[in-house]
N, C-alpha and C positions, 0 to 999 in steps of 0.2 A: 645397802641402800645407793651408795654409788652410782649404779645403774640405773635406778628406776627413774633416778633424779636426769639420769642423761637423756633417759628416753622420753620423758615427758618434757625435759626443754627441747630435743628434736621435735617432739609431735608441738609443741606450742608454736616453734619457729616456722614449723613448715605451714599451720594452720594461717597464719598471722602475716599480711603482707602490708607493708607499711603503718603498723600499731592496728589496723582493723581484721577483724578474720574476712575468709572468702564467705563463710556462711553469713555472717553480719550483711558484707555488701548485697549478697544473692537475697536478704530478706528485706532489707531496704530498696532494691531495684523490685522485687515482686511487690512489694507493700506500693510505692509508688504510681507502678500501674494499676494496681486494685483501687487504689483513692481516686486516679483518674476515670477506671471505669464506674466506678461508685458514683463520682460526679456527673458523666454523663447520664449517667440511669436515670438520676434524681432531676437532673435538667428533661429528659424526654418524661418522663413521669410527670412531672411541671405543665410541660407543652399540653400535654395529654388531659392535663385535669384543665385546665384553662381554655381548653377546646370544648371537654363537656358541660362546661359551667357557663359557657356563652352560646351553647344551643340549649341548655336548659334553661337559661333566663330569657333565652329571645319566645322559647316555648312557652315559657311561662307569664312574659309580658307582653306577646303577641293580642290577647282581647283586649286589653290597655291600651294597646299603640294603638289599635283600629279605632277604638273609639274616643282616643284622643285625637289621632288625625281628622276623623269625623265632626270634629266640633271647630278645630281648626279650619278646615275646608269652609265651614258654613261661617264662621267668622271673617274670614276672609271674602267669604260674598255678599255678606248681610252687612257687614259692620266698617271693613277696609274699603272695600270696594267704593261705597255711597263717600268714603270719606276722603278719597280720591277726585271728586268732585271740584271740592273747593283747593285752592293753592295756600292758603294757611294751614290745612289739616294734612295737607300730603304729608309732608316730612313723619306724621304719627303712622300715617298708613305704611308707608313703608318701614318704617320702625316692625309695625305688627305683622308686616308680608316677612320682612327677614327674619322672626324670632318662627313664625311656622312654619318655614323653611327648615328649622332642625326639627321638628315634630315630623315633619314626612323624611326627611332624613333618617332618622333615626328609625323610623317602620320602616324603610326601603331597606337598609342594614337590616335588621334583624330580619326580615322578610327575606332577602336574599341567601342570609346564614341561613337559616331553615331548608331552602329549597337546594341549595347547594349540600347541603348535609345529606336531605330527602336525595337527592338524585346521583350525586356523586360520591358522596361519603368525607370523612372526616379529613381524607388526605385532601382533596381539592379545597377544601374549608382552611387548611393551612397554607396552603399555596398561595388561597387568596387573603389571608391576611399578612402573608411575607410584603405585601405591596400596599402596607400602611393599612389595611383596611378599608382601603378603597378598593382593592381590587377584588372582594366578594361580590359585589354587584356586578363585576364584569364575568367571575365564574360562574354566578346565577345564571344569567343571559347565554353565557356557551352551554350550558348544562339545559337550561330550556329549549334552546336551536337544538342541538343533538338530540336532545328527546323527545324534541315534536311536540312541546308544549306550549301549543300556543298561546295561552290564555294566559299562562305564566309569562311569556313572554312580553304580550302587551302590558300584564301589569307591571314588570318590572319597567319598563321602555316610559310606561305613563307614571310611574313614581319619580323616575329620572328628570323628566319633563316637570314635574309636578315641584319638586325641592329646588330644582334650579331654576327653574322660571320663577317661583314666588322669590327665591334670594335676588334675582337679577332685578325684578321688579320692586324689593324693598330697597337697593341700592340705590338704584336706578331714582326712585322716588326721593330720595333722603339730599339727592345730591342738588348744589344749586346750579339752578340753570340759567342761561344768561338769552335775553330777548334775540331774535331774528334780524330784528331790523336796526337798532340804534347800537347793540352792542353792551347794552347797559344791564346789569345782573339784577334778576327779580328779588323778588323779597321771599321766596317762595310759592 
């Protein structure tokens, strides 16, 4: 018994280092790396799921966005444009143009998202989204340019002009202007 106890004591002292076994340290080290790899894999899976969901939503919402943009354009031309004639109603037209710009911008973003994926794949969409979502439109412009899709390029340029043109027109119409002659502020 004495020899067996002595062997066991030597074994346990050789295995343990500062109160912990080498096997336990190795297990925790490998476990830490495994957890890190699992977190990275889950993060990449979430990004892929987000990109697929964005393309799916853009695809499903595109008919609605086309209709909404058409209605917004008609309202801008036939309602807000005549409101710009009268000084008292210009701010209302400006607010309408400003809100219509968001409809046009949403349509432009969804269209750019779909074309970027169609032309260059999900990698281009991810690169475009790294730039806070604004980069999807330039990525789609570059894809249209490099693939010689001139009609798509002109549609994207028209969408940019329509979005920012109506937004800046709305801001301009809602700001108070000074008269040229006397320096007095107008009543709108």
